[in-house]
C-alpha positions in Angstrom: 0.0 0.0 0.0 2.9 2.4 0.8 4.2 1.8 -2.8 0.8 2.5 -4.2 0.5 5.7 -2.2 3.9 6.8 -3.2 3.1 6.2 -6.9 -0.2 8.3 -6.6 1.6 11.2 -5.0 2.5 13.9 -7.5 -0.2 12.9 -10.0 -2.4 15.6 -11.6 -5.5 16.7 -9.7 -7.6 15.9 -12.8 -6.5 12.2 -12.6 -7.4 12.0 -8.9 -10.7 13.7 -9.6 -11.3 11.2 -12.3 -10.7 8.3 -9.9 -12.9 9.9 -7.3 -15.8 10.6 -9.7 -15.7 7.0 -11.0 -15.8 5.5 -7.5 -12.6 3.6 -7.9 -11.7 4.0 -4.2 -15.1 2.6 -3.3 -14.6 -0.4 -5.6 -11.2 -0.9 -4.0 -12.7 -0.8 -0.5 -15.4 -3.3 -1.4 -12.9 -5.8 -2.9 -10.5 -5.5 0.1 -13.3 -6.0 2.5 -14.5 -9.1 0.7 -11.0 -10.6 0.6 -10.3 -9.8 4.3 -13.6 -11.3 5.5 -14.3 -14.2 3.1 -10.6 -15.4 2.7 -11.3 -17.2 -0.6 -9.0 -20.0 -1.7 -8.4 -18.3 -5.0 -8.2 -14.5 -4.4 -7.6 -13.6 -8.1 -10.6 -15.5 -9.3 -12.6 -13.9 -6.5 -11.6 -10.4 -7.7 -12.4 -11.3 -11.4 -15.9 -12.6 -10.4 -16.8 -9.5 -8.4 -15.6 -7.1 -11.1 -17.7 -9.0 -13.6 -20.7 -8.7 -11.3 -20.1 -4.9 -11.0 -20.0 -4.6 -14.8 -23.3 -6.4 -15.1 -25.2 -4.7 -12.3 -23.7 -1.3 -12.5 -22.3 1.0 -9.8 -25.6 2.3 -8.3 -25.8 -0.3 -5.5 -22.0 -0.2 -4.7 -21.4 -0.6 -1.0 -18.3 -1.4 1.1 -19.7 -4.8 2.3 -21.6 -5.9 -0.9 -19.0 -8.7 -1.6 -19.4 -10.3 1.9 -22.1 -13.0 2.6 -24.9 -11.9 4.8 -24.0 -14.2 7.7 -20.4 -12.9 7.7 -20.9 -9.2 7.4 -18.9 -7.2 10.0 -20.7 -4.5 12.0 -18.0 -1.9 11.3 -15.8 -1.1 8.3 -12.6 -3.1 7.9 -10.8 -0.3 6.0 -11.3 3.3 7.2 -11.6 6.3 4.9 -8.3 7.7 6.2 -6.6 4.5 4.9 -8.3 5.0 1.5 -7.3 8.6 1.3 -3.7 7.6 2.2 -3.6 4.9 -0.5 -5.1 7.1 -3.3 -3.4 10.2 -2.0 -6.8 12.0 -2.0 -5.9 14.2 1.0 -3.4 16.1 -1.1 -3.9 19.9 -1.2 -4.3 19.7 -4.9 -7.7 18.2 -4.5 -8.9 21.2 -2.6 -9.0 23.2 -5.8 -11.9 21.2 -7.1 -15.1 20.7 -5.4 -18.0 19.2 -7.3 -21.4 20.8 -6.9 -24.1 18.3 -7.9 -26.1 19.1 -11.0 -29.5 18.4 -9.4 -29.0 21.0 -6.6 -31.5 23.8 -7.4 -31.9 25.6 -4.1 -30.8 24.8 -0.7 -27.8 24.1 1.7 -24.3 23.7 0.2 -21.6 21.4 1.3 -19.9 24.0 3.5 -23.0 25.9 4.7 -23.3 28.3 1.7 -26.5 29.0 -0.2 -26.7 28.1 -3.9 -29.6 29.3 -5.9 -30.5 28.6 -9.5 -27.4 26.4 -10.2 -28.1 24.1 -13.0 -24.7 22.4 -13.5 -21.5 21.6 -11.7 -19.1 24.3 -10.8 -15.5 24.3 -9.4 -15.1 26.7 -6.5 -12.3 27.7 -4.1 -13.0 27.1 -0.4 -13.4 30.2 1.7 -12.1 30.8 5.3 -15.6 30.4 6.6 -15.7 27.0 5.0 -12.4 26.1 6.7 -13.7 27.3 10.0 -17.0 25.4 9.6 -15.1 22.2 8.6 -12.7 22.5 11.6 -15.6 23.1 14.0 -17.4 20.1 12.6 -14.3 17.9 13.0 -13.6 19.2 16.5 -17.2 18.5 17.5 -16.9 15.0 16.1 -13.8 14.3 18.2 -15.5 15.6 21.3 -18.5 13.4 20.7 -16.3 10.4 20.2 -14.3 11.1 23.4 -17.5 11.8 25.4 -19.0 8.5 24.1 -15.9 6.6 25.0 -15.7 8.1 28.4 -19.4 7.4 29.0 -19.0 3.8 28.0 -16.0 3.5 30.4 -17.9 5.1 33.2 -20.9 2.8 32.6 -18.7 -0.3 32.5 -17.0 0.7 35.8 -20.3 1.4 37.4 -21.7 -2.0 36.3 -18.6 -3.7 37.5 -18.8 -2.0 40.9 -22.5 -2.9 41.2 -21.7 -6.6 40.4 -18.9 -6.5 43.0 -21.2 -5.1 45.6 -23.8 -7.9 44.9 -21.0 -10.5 45.2 -19.8 -9.0 48.5 -23.4 -9.0 49.8 -23.8 -12.6 48.9 -20.5 -13.6 50.4 -21.3 -11.8 53.7 -24.7 -13.6 53.7 -23.0 -17.0 53.0 -20.4 -16.4 55.7 -23.1 -15.6 58.2 -25.0 -18.8 57.2 -21.8 -20.8 57.6 -21.2 -19.5 61.1 -24.8 -20.3 62.0 -24.4 -23.8 60.5 -21.2 -24.4 62.5 -22.8 -23.3 65.7 -25.9 -25.4 64.9 -23.7 -28.5 64.3 -21.9 -27.9 67.6 -25.1 -27.6 69.4 -26.6 -30.6 67.7 -23.5 -32.7 68.6 -23.8 -31.5 72.2 -27.5 -32.4 72.3 -26.8 -35.8 70.8 -24.1 -36.4 73.3 -26.3 -35.4 76.2 -29.1 -37.6 74.9 -26.7 -40.5 74.4 -25.4 -40.1 78.0 -28.9 -40.1 79.3 -29.9 -43.1 77.2 -26.7 -44.9 78.3 -27.4 -44.2 81.9 -31.0 -45.4 81.6 -29.9 -48.6 79.9 -27.3 -49.2 82.5 -29.7 -48.7 85.3 -32.3 -50.9 83.6 -29.8 -53.7 82.9 -28.5 -53.6 86.5 -32.1 -53.9 87.7 -33.0 -56.9 85.6 -29.7 -58.6 86.1 -29.9 -58.2 89.9 -33.5 -59.6 89.9 -32.9 -62.6 87.5 -29.3 -63.6 88.2 -30.1 -66.0 91.0 -33.1 -67.7 89.4 -31.9 -68.0 85.8 -28.1 -68.4 85.9 -28.0 -72.1 85.3 -31.0 -72.0 82.9 -29.4 -69.4 80.8 -26.1 -71.2 80.6 -27.8 -74.4 79.5 -30.0 -72.6 77.0 -27.1 -70.7 75.5 -25.0 -73.9 75.1 -27.9 -75.6 73.4 -28.6 -72.7 71.1 -24.9 -72.4 70.1 -24.8 -76.1 69.3 -27.9 -75.9 67.2 -26.8 -72.8 65.3 -23.4 -74.4 64.7 -24.8 -77.6 63.1 -27.6 -75.7 61.2 -25.2 -73.3 59.7 -22.8 -76.1 58.8 -25.5 -77.9 56.9 -26.7 -74.8 55.1 -23.2 -73.8 54.0 -22.7 -77.3 52.6 -25.9 -77.0 50.6 -25.0 -73.5 49.4 -28.1 -71.9 51.0 -28.1 -68.3 52.3 -27.1 -68.0 55.9 -28.9 -64.7 56.4 -30.6 -62.0 54.3 -27.6 -59.8 53.9 -25.1 -61.9 51.9 -21.5 -61.0 52.0 -20.8 -62.7 48.7 -23.9 -61.4 46.8 -27.1 -63.2 45.7 -27.6 -65.4 42.7 -30.9 -66.5 41.2 -29.8 -70.2 41.1 -30.9 -70.7 37.5 -27.4 -70.3 35.9 -25.5 -73.5 34.9 -21.8 -74.1 34.4 -19.6 -76.7 33.0 -16.9 -76.4 35.7 -18.6 -78.3 38.5 -20.5 -80.6 36.1 -17.6 -81.9 34.1 -14.8 -81.7 36.6 -16.6 -82.8 39.7 -16.7 -81.1 43.1 -13.2 -82.3 44.1 -11.4 -80.9 41.1 -13.5 -77.7 41.1 -12.5 -77.1 44.7 -8.9 -77.7 43.8 -9.2 -75.0 41.0 -10.9 -72.6 43.5 -8.1 -73.1 46.0 -5.8 -70.9 44.0 -8.1 -67.9 44.4 -7.8 -65.3 47.2 -10.7 -64.0 49.3 -11.8 -61.3 46.8 -11.9 -63.7 43.9 -13.9 -66.3 45.9 -16.4 -63.6 46.8 -16.9 -62.8 43.1 -17.2 -66.5 42.1 -19.8 -67.0 44.7 -22.1 -64.5 42.9 -22.0 -66.4 39.6 -24.5 -69.2 40.3 -25.7 -71.6 43.0 -23.3 -74.4 42.0 -20.3 -72.1 42.1 -21.5 -70.8 45.4 -21.5 -74.3 46.8 -17.9 -74.7 45.6 -16.9 -71.3 47.0 -18.3 -72.3 50.4 -16.6 -75.6 50.6 -15.0 -76.1 54.0 -11.5 -76.9 52.6 -11.4 -73.4 51.0 -12.1 -71.6 54.3 -9.7 -73.3 56.7 -7.1 -70.6 55.8 -7.7 -66.9 55.6 -5.0 -64.3 54.8 -6.1 -60.7 55.1 -2.6 -59.4 54.8 -3.0 -59.2 51.0 -5.8 -56.7 51.4 -4.5 -55.0 54.6 -5.2 -51.5 53.4 -8.8 -52.2 52.4 -10.1 -54.6 55.0 -12.6 -53.3 57.6 -14.3 -54.6 60.7 -17.5 -55.1 58.7 -15.9 -57.4 56.1 -13.9 -59.4 58.6 -16.8 -60.0 61.0 -19.1 -61.2 58.2 -16.4 -63.6 56.8 -15.4 -64.9 60.1 -19.0 -65.6 61.1 -19.5 -67.7 58.0 -16.3 -69.7 58.0 -15.7 -70.1 61.8 -16.5 -73.9 61.8 -13.7 -74.6 59.4 -11.1 -71.8 60.1 -7.7 -73.1 61.2 -5.2 -70.6 59.9 -5.9 -66.8 60.1 -3.5 -64.0 59.3 -4.3 -60.4 60.1 -0.7 -59.1 59.6 -0.6 -55.4 58.9 -4.4 -54.8 59.2 -4.2 -51.5 61.0 -7.8 -50.5 60.7 -9.3 -53.4 62.7 -10.9 -52.7 66.1 -12.4 -54.7 69.0 -15.4 -56.1 67.0 -13.0 -58.1 64.7 -11.1 -59.5 67.6 -14.4 -60.5 69.2 -15.4 -62.4 66.0 -12.0 -64.1 66.1 -12.8 -65.4 69.6 -15.8 -67.3 68.2 -13.5 -69.4 65.9 -13.1 -72.3 68.3 -11.0 -74.5 65.9 -8.4 -71.8 65.2 -4.8 -73.1 65.6 -2.7 -70.6 63.7 -3.2 -66.8 64.4 -1.0 -64.0 63.1 -1.9 -60.5 64.6 1.5 -58.8 63.9 1.4 -55.1 63.2 -2.3 -54.8 64.3 -2.3 -51.4 65.9 -5.8 -51.9 67.3 -4.8 -54.9 69.4 -4.6 -54.2 73.1 -4.6 -56.3 76.3 -8.4 -56.5 76.4 -8.8 -57.5 72.8 -6.2 -60.2 73.1 -8.0 -61.5 76.2 -11.2 -62.0 74.2 -9.2 -63.9 71.5 -7.3 -66.3 73.7 -10.3 -67.0 76.0 -12.3 -68.2 72.9 -9.5 -69.9 70.9 -8.1 -72.2 73.5 -6.4 -74.7 71.1 -4.1 -72.1 69.4 -0.7 -73.6 68.6 0.9 -70.7 66.7 0.5 -67.1 67.9 2.3 -64.1 66.3 2.0 -60.8 68.2 5.1 -59.0 66.9 5.1 -55.2 66.5 2.0 -54.8 68.8 1.4 -52.8 72.0 0.8 -55.7 74.4 1.9 -55.5 78.0 2.6 -57.9 80.9 -1.2 -58.4 81.2 -1.3 -60.0 77.8 1.5 -62.5 78.7 -0.4 -63.3 81.9 -3.5 -64.0 79.8 -1.6 -66.2 77.4 -0.1 -68.2 80.2 -3.6 -68.7 81.7 -5.7 -69.7 78.7 -3.3 -70.8 75.9 -2.3 -74.3 77.2 -1.2 -75.7 73.9 0.8 -72.8 72.3 4.0 -74.0 70.7 5.0 -71.0 68.6 5.1 -67.5 70.1 6.5 -64.3 68.5 6.9 -61.2 70.6 9.4 -59.4 68.3 9.6 -55.6 68.7 7.0 -55.5 71.5 8.4 -52.8 73.7 5.8 -52.5 76.5 6.2 -55.8 78.4 8.9 -56.4 81.0 10.7 -59.2 82.9 7.5 -59.7 84.9 5.7 -60.7 81.7 8.3 -63.4 81.1 7.8 -64.6 84.6 4.0 -65.0 83.9 4.8 -66.9 80.7 7.3 -69.3 82.3 4.9 -70.0 85.2 1.9 -70.8 82.9 0.7 -74.1 81.7 2.0 -73.4 78.2 5.6 -73.1 79.3 6.3 -76.9 79.0 5.0 -77.0 75.4 6.5 -73.8 74.1 9.1 -74.7 71.4 9.6 -71.5 69.4 10.1 -68.0 70.9 11.0 -64.7 69.1 12.2 -61.8 71.3 13.9 -59.8 68.6 14.3 -56.1 69.4 12.9 -56.4 72.9 15.7 -54.4 74.5 13.8 -53.9 77.8 14.5 -57.5 78.9 17.3 -57.8 81.4 19.3 -60.9 82.5 16.7 -61.5 85.2 14.1 -61.8 82.6 16.1 -64.4 80.7 16.7 -66.4 83.9 12.9 -66.4 84.6 12.3 -67.5 81.0 14.8 -70.3 81.0 13.6 -71.7 84.4 10.1 -72.2 83.1 10.3 -72.6 79.3 13.1 -75.3 79.3 11.6 -77.1 76.4 12.5 -74.4 73.9 13.9 -75.6 70.6 14.1 -72.4 68.6 15.1 -69.0 70.0 15.4 -65.8 67.9 17.1 -62.8 69.4 17.9 -60.6 66.4 18.8 -56.9 66.6 19.6 -57.2 70.3 22.6 -55.0 70.9 22.3 -55.2 74.7 22.4 -59.0 74.8 25.4 -60.2 76.8 26.9 -63.4 78.2 24.8 -63.1 81.5 21.6 -63.3 79.5 22.7 -66.3 77.3 24.4 -68.3 80.0 21.1 -68.8 81.9 19.4 -69.8 78.6 22.2 -72.2 77.7 22.3 -73.8 81.1 18.6 -74.7 81.3 17.3 -74.7 77.8 19.4 -77.7 76.6 17.1 -78.7 73.7 17.7 -75.6 71.6 18.6 -76.6 68.1 18.0 -73.3 66.3 19.5 -70.1 67.5 19.5 -66.7 65.7 21.4 -63.8 67.3 22.0 -61.3 64.4 23.2 -58.0 65.6 24.4 -58.9 69.1 28.0 -57.7 69.3 28.5 -58.2 73.1 28.5 -62.0 73.1 31.9 -63.7 73.6 33.3 -67.2 73.1 32.1 -68.3 76.6 28.4 -68.2 75.5 29.0 -70.2 72.3 31.1 -72.8 74.1 28.3 -73.3 76.6 25.8 -73.7 73.9 28.0 -76.1 72.0 28.1 -78.4 75.1 24.4 -79.1 74.7 25.3 -80.9 71.4 21.9 -80.1 69.8 22.7 -77.1 67.6 21.6 -77.7 64.0 21.1 -74.0 62.9 23.2 -71.1 64.1 23.0 -67.5 62.8 25.5 -64.9 63.9 26.2 -61.5 62.4 28.3 -58.4 63.2 30.0 -60.0 66.2 33.7 -59.0 66.5 34.3 -60.9 69.7 33.7 -64.5 68.6 36.9 -66.3 67.6 38.0 -69.7 66.3 37.7 -71.2 69.7 33.9 -71.0 69.5 33.8 -72.7 66.1 36.2 -75.4 67.3 33.8 -76.2 70.2 30.8 -76.2 67.8 32.5 -78.3 65.2 33.6 -80.8 67.9 30.3 -81.2 69.8 27.5 -80.2 67.3 28.1 -82.8 64.6 24.5 -82.5 63.4 25.0 -78.8 62.4 23.0 -78.1 59.1 22.9 -74.3 58.8 25.8 -72.0 59.7 25.6 -68.2 59.2 28.7 -66.2 60.3 28.5 -63.0 58.4 30.8 -60.1 59.3 32.6 -61.9 62.1 36.1 -60.5 61.5 38.1 -62.5 64.0 37.3 -65.9 62.3 40.1 -67.5 60.2 40.6 -70.7 58.2 40.8 -72.6 61.5 37.1 -72.1 61.9 36.3 -73.7 58.5 38.6 -76.5 59.3 36.8 -77.1 62.6 33.3 -77.4 61.0 34.5 -79.4 58.0 33.6 -82.6 59.7 29.9 -81.7 60.2 28.7 -84.2 57.7 25.2 -82.8 57.6 26.2 -79.1 56.9 23.9 -77.8 54.1 24.3 -74.0 54.2 27.5 -72.1 55.0 27.5 -68.3 54.9 30.8 -66.6 55.8 30.2 -63.3 54.0 32.5 -60.4 54.9 34.9 -62.7 56.9 37.9 -61.1 55.3 40.5 -63.5 56.9 39.2 -66.6 55.1 41.7 -67.7 52.4 42.0 -70.5 49.9 43.2 -72.8 52.7 39.9 -72.5 54.5 37.8 -73.3 51.4 40.1 -76.3 50.8 39.5 -77.6 54.3 35.7 -77.5 53.7 36.1 -79.2 50.3 38.2 -82.0 51.8 35.9 -82.5 54.8 32.9 -84.8 55.2 30.6 -81.8 54.6 31.5 -81.6 50.9 28.9 -84.2 49.9 26.0 -82.4 51.7 26.9 -78.8 51.0 24.2 -77.0 48.9 24.7 -73.3 49.6 28.0 -71.5 50.0 28.4 -67.7 50.4 31.9 -66.2 50.1 30.8 -62.6 49.5 33.6 -60.1 50.1 36.1 -62.7 51.1 38.9 -60.8 49.4 41.7 -63.3 50.0 39.9 -66.1 48.2 41.3 -66.8 44.7 41.5 -69.3 41.9 42.7 -72.2 44.1 39.4 -71.9 46.1 37.5 -72.2 42.9 39.4 -75.3 42.0 38.5 -76.9 45.4 34.8 -75.8 45.1 34.4 -78.2 42.3 34.4 -81.0 44.9 31.0 -79.8 46.2 29.1 -82.0 43.8 25.6 -81.0 45.1 26.3 -77.3 45.4 23.2 -75.4 44.2 24.0 -71.8 45.3 27.3 -70.0 45.2 28.2 -66.3 45.8 31.7 -65.0 45.3 30.9 -61.3 45.1 33.8 -58.9 45.0 36.4 -61.6 45.3 38.9 -59.7 43.3 41.6 -62.4 43.2 39.4 -64.8 41.2 40.6 -64.6 37.6 38.6 -65.2 34.5 40.3 -68.2 33.0 41.4 -70.1 36.1 38.5 -69.2 38.3 35.3 -68.3 36.6 35.5 -71.0 33.9 35.9 -73.7 36.6 32.6 -72.7 38.1 30.9 -74.0 34.9 31.9 -77.6 36.0 29.5 -77.4 38.9 26.7 -79.1 37.1 24.2 -78.9 40.0 24.7 -75.2 40.4 21.5 -73.3 39.8 22.1 -69.9 41.4 25.4 -67.9 41.0 26.5 -64.5 42.1 29.8 -63.2 40.7 29.2 -59.4 41.1 32.3 -57.3 40.9 34.5 -60.2 39.8 37.0 -60.1 36.8 34.5 -61.6 34.3 34.4 -60.6 30.6 32.8 -62.1 27.5 35.1 -65.1 27.4 34.5 -66.2 31.0 30.8 -65.6 30.7 30.6 -67.7 27.5 32.6 -70.5 29.1 30.4 -70.4 32.2 27.3 -71.0 30.0 29.0 -73.6 27.8 29.7 -76.1 30.7 26.5 -75.4 32.8 23.3 -74.6 31.0 21.1 -75.3 34.0 21.6 -72.0 35.6 18.4 -70.2 36.7 19.5 -67.3 38.8 22.7 -65.3 37.8 24.0 -62.0 39.2 26.6 -60.2 37.0 26.4 -56.8 38.7 29.3 -54.4 38.1 31.1 -56.8 35.7 32.2 -53.9 33.6 33.9 -55.9 30.9 30.9 -57.8 29.7 29.6 -56.7 26.3 26.8 -57.6 23.9 28.8 -60.5 22.4 29.4 -62.2 25.7 25.8 -61.9 26.9 24.6 -63.1 23.6 26.6 -66.3 23.8 25.6 -66.9 27.4 21.9 -66.5 26.8 22.0 -68.8 23.8 23.4 -71.5 26.0 21.4 -70.9 29.2 17.9 -70.5 27.9 16.2 -71.4 31.2 17.4 -68.3 33.0 14.6 -66.9 35.3 16.4 -64.2 37.3 19.3 -62.1 35.9 21.1 -59.1 37.4 23.0 -57.0 34.8 23.2 -53.8 36.9 26.0 -51.4 36.1 27.2 -53.4 33.1 27.7 -50.1 31.2 28.8 -51.6 27.9 25.5 -53.4 27.2 23.2 -52.0 24.5 19.9 -52.9 22.9 21.4 -55.7 20.9 22.2 -57.6 24.1 18.7 -57.2 25.5 17.2 -58.3 22.2 19.1 -61.6 22.3 18.2 -62.0 26.0 14.5 -61.5 25.4 14.3 -63.9 22.5 16.5 -66.6 24.1 15.2 -66.5 27.7 11.5 -66.3 27.3 10.7 -67.4 30.9 12.6 -64.5 32.5 10.8 -63.4 35.7 13.3 -60.9 37.2 15.7 -58.5 35.4 17.9 -55.8 36.8 19.3 -53.2 34.3 20.1 -50.4 36.8 23.1 -48.3 35.7 23.0 -49.6 32.0 23.1 -46.1 30.5 23.0 -47.3 26.9 19.7 -49.1 27.2 16.8 -47.4 25.2 13.1 -47.8 24.6 13.9 -50.5 22.1 15.1 -52.9 24.8 11.9 -52.5 26.8 9.9 -53.1 23.6 11.8 -56.4 23.1 11.2 -57.5 26.7 7.5 -56.6 26.7 7.0 -58.3 23.4 8.5 -61.7 24.4 9.0 -62.0 28.1 5.4 -62.1 29.3 6.3 -63.8 32.6 8.4 -60.8 33.8 7.2 -59.6 37.3 10.3 -57.7 38.6 12.2 -55.0 36.6 14.7 -52.4 37.6 15.7 -49.7 35.1 17.2 -47.2 37.5 19.7 -44.8 35.9 18.6 -45.6 32.3 18.5 -42.0 31.3 17.6 -42.6 27.6 14.4 -44.5 28.4 11.2 -42.3 28.0 7.5 -42.6 28.6 7.1 -44.7 25.5 8.8 -47.6 27.3 6.0 -47.6 29.9 3.4 -48.0 27.2 5.2 -51.2 26.0 5.3 -52.5 29.6 1.6 -51.9 30.1 0.8 -53.7 26.9 3.1 -56.7 27.1 4.1 -57.4 30.7 0.7 -58.0 32.3 2.3 -59.9 35.3 4.7 -57.1 36.3 4.5 -56.4 40.1 7.7 -54.6 41.0 9.1 -51.8 38.9 12.0 -49.5 39.9 12.7 -46.4 37.9 15.0 -44.3 40.1 17.0 -41.4 38.4 15.1 -41.8 35.1 15.1 -38.2 33.8 13.5 -39.2 30.5 10.3 -40.4 32.2 7.7 -37.9 33.4 5.9 -38.0 36.7 2.5 -38.2 34.9 3.5 -41.3 33.1 4.9 -42.9 36.3 1.6 -42.1 38.2 -0.3 -43.6 35.3 1.8 -46.8 35.6 0.9 -47.2 39.3 -2.6 -48.4 38.2 -0.9 -51.4 36.5 2.0 -52.2 38.8 1.4 -52.7 42.6 4.9 -51.8 43.8 6.5 -48.9 41.8 9.5 -46.7 42.8 10.2 -43.6 40.7 12.3 -40.5 40.9 13.8 -38.1 38.4 16.6 -36.8 40.6 20.2 -36.3 39.5 22.3 -39.4 38.9 24.3 -40.2 42.0 28.1 -40.1 41.8 28.5 -43.8 42.6 26.8 -44.7 39.3 30.0 -43.5 37.6 28.4 -41.5 34.8 30.5 -38.8 33.2 
């Protein structure tokens, strides 16, 4: 437009007058308006069509919006007259010389206020000063009108906005007043309800006292007999009705069926096989199956399906209402009951448990609602309990007194991490009728027990066979001496995290000659003398756990080498063990029975030990983590000759592609392999290994930084039954690897991709689609995955860990 205006500038006034008189600016305005509003696909054709229309219809009806459809016509002009004047340069002073006076004006008002009389044709006149003044006044008045109109609109808008705000404030004040009144009304209503409740409670108490005092003498025996007969009748009636699949009451826990549906499961398989199929379902699935039809309901109510209930799997959703209904229906059959971690349960549930007279195994660990009174209800009703787990609860000495009084047959008792009972509680327990039958006792983390408590315990419970005292840093020789002196039948002892015990305790325990399982960890005072006594006296030793006992040497292994029944030997973090100690084990009588050997962080063990380990013909599990002196050719390759080996851990060892290939070549029965921090393993080595060991189920490749998508591709297609995979720290892994795994490994339930910074949200889509059985997913330090995608994944994976923090330094990324 600027170029066009520049080209029009300087032209003769006659040309401009010609353009004006032939309405060329008006035509230009109409065309531009049509183009701006209609936006045709072919603007040139649009212009030609409209010009042709003007030629046919003439210029009489020319208007600025005549080329715009009716439904799209704008309310105001798109192009102002000032823009047209600028384009055609009509505001030039040369145009002032010519003013057209219309031909048809005969008599009347002129353009600038003058009077023209008797004019019969157009004339060109020169504007006078009065005309300029009139035009200026008219223009000034137009500007004032425009400003006044704008100001008036602004004022009205502000006034309307102010009135709307006042209305809102009035409504808000009224709402606030109503809220205050409602709060006070609710408080008053609660107070009134409380007062009425107190009055009603007092009335009922007085009424109950009155009737009880009147009838207690006359009807005591009658009531006892009637109640006993009623309970027996209800018990047998409910048993028969459950066997028939009939409704026990109107409000069914498992839903109601019409009884008309038929199925092929019970008809073709028979009731025994159908019950076997249903035995693999949990409580929620059994409830759904009971709603299908009558025959399925009969199967779902079968007594063998309800002798064991485990609420720990639904611990976050179970309520008192659900548990009381289920327990009331299956109480004749219930033998095993687990309430572990059910923190929402209250006294009503424990009261229902007390009605399960046949209950033998009860787990109430981590039940925050359990107190002394609730436990009293339970043990008074369930008098044949054999196994009782009360760990992580708030029971006191009163509960132990109740157990000793009513639980005459209890054999298994766990009081781990119960902080509120004292030595007096152990006195009650040892003086009770159950003390002579108690075989298993767990007092882990009960730091409040003193040597006097252990003396009381050992004096009464002298038939103990298993004693667990883990995480007991205050446990000393005085405590254990009393136990070792009187509890001579102990064959399983676990004292992990008890650093104060010395050789005197273990020598005294060894003199009993009954130890079969011993677990010790983090004790820096035990020496070879203890192991010599154990190896000499406890020839039936089967399980030995001596982790992080730094004073033990090869002499300890030589002492226990003659334990011909030794199955498990764990000497992790015992840094003084050398090849000689392993050789002593391999040449002893325990070589034929050894099935598990853990040499983790035994840094002095080397290739010679691997040569001797070959003599363990029945070895199933071996761990040589971070044994740096084990070479690849002379050490790792020899492990392949252990044909019974199923699980192997060589994390941090000197293993590359050659050693891994040899390992798989000689032993293709491996199921569980850990190759963490074997930095020299590449795609080629893993490819050869997976092609040879196709039955791998659990594989740990964490921090093998040279692995790429090619290795995971071969792993996925060769090991289709993979259930657990750890790829943490494999920074070259991309979405393609996850696509391979989700497309082939449908049994995968554990996956760790922490530190795989290239993986994005797309990988989670593959996992949702292919890995339907995935239960545990770890995605720490995955910057390519968004929080939204991780939250979406929680609906499909029960246990998920995610963070997008910075990669830690120990990952070794540059």
